[in-house]
N, C-alpha and C positions, 0 to 999 in steps of 0.2 A: 306402739308400745303394746304384749298380750296382757291379758288380764292380765290379774293373776290370781292366785288358786283360793280355791273358796269351796265346801262346803255342796253350793247350788254350783260354780265349775270344778271340776275337781280334772280334767287338765290343763291349765292355767296354769302357770310360774312359777314356778316352788325358789319357792326363798330361803336361803341358806346359809343361814347366821350357827356363832359360834356355841348356841347353844343346842343346834339340833346337830352339834358335831360327837359320833361316839370313838374314843380314843377306846383300839385293843386292848387286851390287859397281855402279858406278855405271854399268859399261858395261849389263849388265844390264841399271840400270836405264835406259838412257837405253834401247833399243831397244825395250825392251816401250812403257816414252811415240811410241814411234816407232808400236810397232806400233794403240796405239791411240790416236792420230795419223788414221793411215793409217787404218783400223779406220770411225772418225768420219767422213770424206774422204770415202769410200765411202757409207756413209750419204746426207752431205747431193748429193753427187752425182745419184744416187740419186732421190731428191726430187726435185734441179733439174730433171732428167730427162724426171720426172714431170709438172710441173704445163709444162714445156715455157719453163719463168725460166732465162738467157737470162743471163750479164753483165758488162761490160767493163770492163776498171780500166787508163783513159790515163796516162799518162808525169807528166802533170799530176797523179794524184790524184782527179778527175772521176773516176763512176761514173758507164754507163751499164744500166740492168738494166730490159730483156722479158719481156714474161711473151707464149706466147702459147698462145692456147688450141683444142686440135678440134673443141668445139660451145660452136657459139656464140648459142645461142639463148638466148633472153634475158642474154645480154649488153651492153649499152650501147658502144661506142664509146667510145675515150679521146684527145678531144681532148689532146693537151698542149698547147697556147694556155692553156688556161684553168688549168695547172699555172703557180707565179709559180719554180717553180725544177726544176726537176729532176737536180741537178748536188749533191753533195754534193764539196764544198773541202774538204778536212783541216787544218783548223788550227794 
């Protein structure tokens, strides 16, 4: 068993007790959730920018997604008429 943490042994085992646990307030939790969501959004925006992906959400609920390729070598053109539907309408 390792030695416990003391002032003389700062790298010793840390004993977790209920008095050492601090629960976050609702405001702190909300701030953490907002920060996590902002970081997630930034990661997705970077990915979308790298792919040349653009999405437009219309008031009627339809979504139009466009992908731009900078290097089109070996890429077949997209024929929109071959799709049955390219929009999504929530129900």
